[in-house]
C-alpha positions in Angstrom: -3.5 51.6 -26.3 -0.1 50.3 -25.4 0.6 48.7 -22.1 4.0 48.7 -20.5 5.5 45.2 -20.2 5.6 44.0 -16.7 9.1 43.5 -15.2 10.2 39.9 -14.8 10.4 38.7 -11.2 13.9 38.8 -9.8 15.5 35.7 -8.3 15.9 36.1 -4.5 19.3 36.9 -3.2 21.2 33.9 -1.9 21.1 33.6 1.9 24.2 34.0 4.0 25.6 30.7 5.2 27.4 30.6 8.5 28.5 27.0 8.4 32.1 26.1 9.3 34.0 26.1 6.1 36.5 23.6 7.6 33.7 21.0 7.7 33.5 20.9 3.9 35.9 19.0 1.7 38.0 21.3 -0.4 39.3 20.4 -3.9 42.8 20.0 -2.4 41.6 17.2 -0.2 41.3 15.0 -3.3 43.8 13.5 -5.8 42.1 15.5 -8.5 42.7 18.7 -6.7 46.4 18.0 -6.7 46.5 17.5 -10.5 46.3 13.7 -10.4 44.9 12.3 -13.6 42.4 9.6 -13.9 44.0 7.6 -16.7 46.7 5.2 -15.7 49.4 3.0 -17.3 53.1 3.3 -17.6 52.9 5.0 -21.0 50.7 7.7 -19.5 53.0 8.1 -16.5 56.1 8.5 -18.8 54.3 11.1 -20.9 53.3 13.0 -17.8 56.9 12.8 -16.5 58.3 14.1 -19.8 55.7 16.8 -20.1 56.2 18.1 -16.6 60.0 17.7 -16.4 61.8 21.0 -15.5 64.1 22.3 -18.2 67.2 21.8 -16.2 66.6 18.0 -16.1 67.4 17.3 -19.7 
């Protein structure tokens, strides 16, 4: 006699949240959101400048 496997319980659907999205900090509100890097030093700054320099600034 074979018994059918019972289906696994499903996770509940996430609830709708009606909070004001402007009350939350967005990634753009931080230095990291604007592409700022954590490492410091003049050598790292020079490397970043040279890596991100537009081609017309040779």
